[in-house]
C-alpha positions in Angstrom: 154.3 65.9 109.4 152.9 67.8 106.4 150.3 70.4 107.3 146.9 69.8 105.9 146.0 72.2 103.1 143.3 74.8 103.8 141.5 75.3 100.4 139.3 78.3 101.6 141.9 81.2 100.9 142.7 80.0 97.4 139.2 79.4 96.4 138.0 82.7 97.7 140.8 84.5 96.0 140.2 82.8 92.7 136.5 83.4 93.0 136.9 87.1 93.5 139.9 87.9 91.3 139.4 85.3 88.4 135.9 83.8 88.3 133.8 86.9 88.9 135.6 89.3 86.4 136.6 86.8 83.7 133.9 84.1 83.8 130.9 86.1 85.0 131.9 89.4 83.6 130.8 91.2 86.7 131.5 94.9 87.0 134.1 96.4 89.5 131.3 97.7 91.6 129.6 94.2 91.9 132.9 92.5 92.7 133.7 95.2 95.3 130.3 94.4 96.9 131.1 90.7 97.0 134.5 91.6 98.6 132.7 93.7 101.3 130.4 90.7 102.1 133.5 88.5 102.8 135.4 91.3 104.6 132.4 91.5 107.0 132.2 87.7 107.3 135.9 87.7 108.3 135.3 90.6 110.6 132.5 88.8 112.3 134.6 85.7 112.9 137.3 87.8 114.3 135.1 89.8 116.6 132.7 87.1 117.7 134.8 83.8 117.4 138.3 85.2 118.0 139.4 83.7 114.6 142.0 85.4 112.5 141.4 85.2 108.7 144.2 82.5 108.2 142.3 80.3 110.7 139.1 80.2 108.8 138.3 76.9 107.2 135.2 75.4 105.4 134.7 73.3 108.6 134.1 76.6 110.5 131.8 78.0 107.9 128.8 75.8 108.8 125.2 76.6 108.2 124.8 77.7 111.8 127.9 80.0 111.3 126.5 81.7 108.2 123.0 82.2 109.9 124.7 83.8 112.9 126.7 86.0 110.6 123.5 87.2 109.0 121.9 87.8 112.3 125.1 89.8 113.4 124.7 92.0 110.3 121.0 92.7 111.1 121.2 93.2 114.8 124.7 94.4 115.6 125.4 96.4 112.4 121.7 97.4 111.9 121.7 96.3 108.3 118.4 96.2 106.5 117.0 92.8 105.4 117.7 93.7 101.7 121.4 94.4 102.6 121.5 91.0 104.5 120.0 89.3 101.4 122.7 90.9 99.3 125.5 89.5 101.6 123.8 86.1 101.5 123.5 86.2 97.7 127.3 86.7 97.6 127.9 83.7 99.9 125.5 81.6 97.8 127.4 82.5 94.6 130.7 81.6 96.3 129.5 78.2 97.4 128.1 77.4 94.0 131.6 78.0 92.7 133.1 75.8 95.4 130.8 72.9 94.8 131.9 72.8 91.1 135.6 72.9 92.1 135.7 70.9 95.2 133.1 68.1 94.9 134.1 66.7 98.3 132.6 69.8 99.9 129.3 69.2 98.1 127.3 68.4 101.3 128.4 71.6 102.9 127.7 73.7 99.9 124.2 72.2 99.6 123.4 73.1 103.2 124.7 76.7 102.8 122.7 77.1 99.5 119.6 76.0 101.4 119.7 79.1 103.7 116.8 81.2 102.6 116.7 84.9 101.9 115.0 87.0 104.5 111.5 88.2 103.7 111.3 91.8 102.8 108.5 94.2 102.0 107.9 94.9 98.3 110.3 97.7 97.1 108.9 101.2 97.1 109.6 103.5 94.2 110.7 107.0 95.3 110.6 109.5 92.5 110.1 113.2 91.9 107.0 114.9 90.4 107.7 116.7 87.1 107.3 120.0 88.9 109.9 119.2 91.5 112.3 117.9 88.8 112.0 121.1 86.8 112.6 123.1 89.9 115.9 121.2 90.6 117.0 121.6 87.0 116.3 125.4 87.2 118.8 125.9 90.2 122.3 125.9 88.5 123.6 129.3 87.7 124.2 129.2 84.0 126.2 132.5 84.2 129.0 130.6 85.8 131.2 128.0 84.2 130.6 125.5 87.1 127.0 126.1 87.0 126.8 125.3 83.2 128.7 122.0 83.9 126.2 121.1 86.6 123.2 122.0 84.4 124.5 119.7 81.6 125.2 117.0 84.2 121.8 117.1 85.8 120.0 117.3 82.4 122.0 114.4 81.0 121.3 112.4 84.2 117.6 112.8 83.9 117.3 112.7 80.1 119.1 109.3 79.8 117.8 107.8 83.1 121.3 106.5 83.5 123.0 105.0 86.6 125.4 107.2 88.5 128.4 105.0 87.6 127.3 105.2 84.0 127.5 109.0 83.9 130.7 109.0 85.9 132.3 106.7 83.3 131.3 108.9 80.3 134.0 110.0 77.9 133.9 112.2 74.9 133.7 109.2 72.6 130.4 108.2 74.3 128.6 111.2 72.8 127.2 111.7 69.2 125.8 115.0 68.5 125.2 114.6 64.8 121.5 113.9 64.1 120.1 111.8 65.5 121.9 112.8 68.7 122.6 109.9 71.0 124.8 108.6 73.9 126.5 105.3 74.6 126.2 104.0 78.1 128.3 101.3 79.7 126.3 99.6 82.3 125.9 96.5 84.4 127.3 93.2 83.2 129.8 95.1 80.9 126.8 95.8 78.6 126.3 98.9 76.5 123.2 100.6 75.2 122.5 103.5 72.9 120.0 106.1 74.4 118.7 109.0 72.2 119.3 112.5 73.4 116.5 115.2 73.4 117.2 118.3 71.3 117.4 120.6 74.3 119.9 118.3 76.1 121.9 117.9 72.9 122.1 121.6 72.5 123.4 122.1 76.1 125.8 119.4 75.6 127.2 120.8 72.3 127.7 124.2 73.9 129.4 122.6 77.0 131.8 120.4 74.9 132.7 123.5 72.7 133.4 125.6 75.8 135.7 122.9 77.2 137.3 122.0 73.9 136.1 118.4 73.9 135.3 118.2 70.2 138.8 117.3 68.9 140.0 113.8 68.0 142.7 113.7 70.7 140.0 114.3 73.4 137.9 111.2 72.6 139.0 109.3 75.7 138.9 112.4 78.0 136.2 112.2 80.8 133.1 114.2 79.9 132.8 115.6 83.4 135.6 116.7 85.6 135.8 118.4 89.0 137.7 121.6 89.8 141.0 119.7 90.1 140.4 118.5 86.5 140.0 114.9 87.8 137.1 112.7 86.5 133.9 113.3 88.4 133.2 110.3 90.7 130.0 108.8 91.9 130.3 110.7 95.1 130.9 113.9 93.1 127.7 113.4 91.0 125.7 112.7 94.2 127.1 115.8 95.8 126.2 118.1 92.9 122.6 116.7 92.8 122.1 117.0 96.6 123.3 120.7 96.4 120.7 121.7 93.9 118.0 119.6 95.4 118.6 121.4 98.8 118.3 124.7 97.0 115.0 123.7 95.3 113.6 122.6 98.7 113.9 126.1 100.0 111.4 127.2 97.3 109.2 124.0 97.5 108.9 121.9 100.6 107.5 119.1 98.4 111.1 118.3 97.2 112.2 115.2 99.2 115.1 115.6 101.7 116.9 112.7 100.2 117.3 113.0 96.3 119.9 110.6 94.9 120.9 109.9 91.2 118.9 106.6 91.4 115.8 108.7 92.4 116.4 110.7 89.2 116.5 107.4 87.3 113.2 106.3 88.9 111.7 109.7 88.1 112.6 109.4 84.4 111.0 105.8 84.3 107.8 107.1 86.0 107.6 110.1 83.7 108.0 108.1 80.7 105.2 105.7 81.9 102.9 108.5 82.7 103.5 109.8 79.1 102.2 106.5 77.7 105.6 105.1 76.5 105.6 101.5 76.0 107.2 99.6 78.9 109.5 97.7 76.4 111.0 101.0 75.3 111.5 102.0 78.9 113.3 98.7 79.6 115.6 99.4 76.8 116.4 102.9 77.8 117.1 102.0 81.3 119.1 99.0 80.4 117.1 96.4 82.4 118.0 92.8 81.5 114.6 91.5 82.4 111.3 93.4 81.8 110.0 92.2 85.2 112.4 94.7 86.7 110.7 97.5 84.6 107.2 96.3 85.5 107.9 97.5 89.1 107.3 101.0 87.7 104.0 100.0 86.1 102.8 98.5 89.4 103.7 101.7 91.3 101.9 103.7 88.6 98.7 101.7 89.1 98.8 102.3 92.8 99.3 106.0 92.2 96.3 106.1 89.9 94.2 104.1 92.5 95.0 106.7 95.2 94.1 109.5 92.8 90.8 107.9 91.9 89.9 107.5 95.7 90.1 111.3 96.1 87.4 111.9 93.6 85.3 108.8 94.4 81.6 109.6 95.1 80.8 106.3 96.7 80.2 106.9 100.4 81.8 104.6 103.1 78.7 102.6 104.0 78.7 100.6 107.2 77.5 97.2 106.1 78.1 95.5 109.5 75.0 93.6 110.5 73.3 95.6 113.3 73.2 92.6 115.7 77.1 92.6 115.5 77.1 95.9 117.4 75.1 94.5 120.3 77.7 93.7 122.9 75.3 91.7 125.1 74.4 89.4 122.1 78.1 89.0 121.3 78.8 88.0 124.9 75.9 85.6 124.8 77.3 84.0 121.6 80.7 83.7 123.1 79.3 82.0 126.2 77.1 79.8 124.2 80.1 78.7 122.0 82.1 77.9 125.1 79.2 75.6 126.4 79.3 73.6 123.2 82.9 72.7 123.8 
């Protein structure tokens, strides 16, 4: 008797290895995140249901199963609701793909796609003040070769507001130092954008490239930043460099947050541009946001910041406008008793 085909493994493999990179043009990092979502799903089925990966079928992947998986992520693995929503978004994307390729599974796909995202609090924007940012940038020792590299790295990270992967992927060909100096960043969705470089950053970068002999034609595809082993600097490497100097700056000023990441530098650049009166459309273009609604988060955070600042200098006293009879406990007791007698 011929064994019934299980379409789940092939559909999942095609989704991750063909559909996402070729049809959706997703980045390696996004695809890696999707892979992690399904690795965790298979781990959940193995740990909680005693099912090996080759035993997983669409019949098993019911709505109740997916909801239980999401609960497991939140309760057993202590994932935040936003992380759980990222895992669910990957599952939703997969089942949209399935319903187009296997119409007989339409009913199952529809039920999975109806699983709602978990409610989360509005995102908070963590960013550095201009004073704290200057303090961090002043920490590298420019008398040392490694310190000069770190200074250029941090200045470029802030000046461009780029994502950490974007700066890790930079090559010599990404840089143009002739006026007007600019940099080409390769970001999410395989999109590129041109960001102008400020004169001081361009000067530092020119000196750095000259010192490392990165101006010749045969070096165009060389990585812009390398570690001590002459290997391209990774995301983790960039994060480590930033943390090192943020920790040093905190010894001088306790106002420097304990957690300073490349993305906080990106937030800081956006907020500083907004505070300087730069149009939000330009900020969107510099940061590489697809939708301006993403950039508007900074504007909302800026309004809240201004409100808190105004409250500190407000001369309007905090009047108690509660009617006097509301403070009479006996009267309130009488009212409560009277209300009950009417029922």
